[in-house]
KEMI-77847 format. One record per residue (C-alpha): residue number from 1; x negated, y negated, z negated. Coordinates in Angstrom, 3 decimals, padded with zeros to 6 digits. Example, Ala and Ser with C-alpha at 12.3 -4.5 7.8 and 13.67 -1.06 7.14 Angstrom:
KEMI-77847
[1, [-012.300, 004.500, -007.800]]
[2, [-013.670, 001.060, -007.140]]
end
This chain:
KEMI-77847
[1, [-114.471, -099.499, -087.139]]
[2, [-111.563, -099.752, -084.809]]
[3, [-108.134, -100.459, -086.295]]
[4, [-104.774, -100.755, -084.665]]
[5, [-102.775, -103.783, -085.721]]
[6, [-099.115, -104.365, -084.944]]
[7, [-097.628, -107.792, -085.489]]
[8, [-094.493, -109.439, -084.222]]
[9, [-092.930, -112.883, -084.250]]
[10, [-089.218, -113.538, -083.764]]
[11, [-087.803, -117.030, -083.315]]
[12, [-084.026, -117.387, -083.568]]
[13, [-082.348, -120.602, -082.428]]
[14, [-078.645, -121.250, -082.963]]
[15, [-076.025, -120.196, -085.457]]
[16, [-077.165, -116.696, -086.433]]
[17, [-076.101, -115.057, -089.679]]
[18, [-079.418, -113.906, -091.119]]
[19, [-077.943, -110.818, -092.815]]
[20, [-076.656, -109.546, -089.446]]
[21, [-080.058, -110.015, -087.822]]
[22, [-081.984, -108.371, -090.682]]
[23, [-080.647, -104.886, -089.841]]
[24, [-082.411, -104.927, -086.450]]
[25, [-085.906, -104.982, -087.967]]
[26, [-087.757, -101.906, -089.160]]
[27, [-089.017, -101.706, -092.743]]
[28, [-092.525, -100.479, -091.897]]
[29, [-093.848, -103.858, -090.681]]
[30, [-092.760, -106.193, -093.495]]
[31, [-096.182, -107.820, -093.935]]
[32, [-096.983, -108.297, -090.259]]
[33, [-093.908, -110.159, -089.112]]
[34, [-093.090, -113.819, -088.752]]
[35, [-089.402, -114.685, -088.544]]
[36, [-088.186, -118.228, -087.954]]
[37, [-084.557, -119.344, -087.868]]
[38, [-083.492, -122.747, -086.539]]
[39, [-079.887, -123.966, -086.662]]
[40, [-080.162, -126.003, -083.458]]
[41, [-079.892, -123.904, -080.258]]
[42, [-081.524, -124.862, -076.951]]
[43, [-079.564, -127.366, -074.904]]
[44, [-076.642, -125.717, -073.090]]
[45, [-076.860, -122.425, -075.045]]
[46, [-075.143, -121.038, -078.140]]
[47, [-078.142, -118.989, -079.252]]
[48, [-081.600, -117.882, -078.128]]
[49, [-084.179, -115.404, -079.446]]
[50, [-087.866, -115.248, -078.577]]
[51, [-090.001, -112.206, -079.442]]
[52, [-093.761, -112.546, -079.258]]
end
């Protein structure tokens, strides 16, 4: 059998209010998503986001 699978990973670095970010994600992939939030941004930046 062939199945389609959709997964996503989002890595937030910097001071991001998690409640503000939550609204940008759709509800239909709650079990196939990895979300990581780190308080320390990359050097020389206020914030960075990586989507995989």
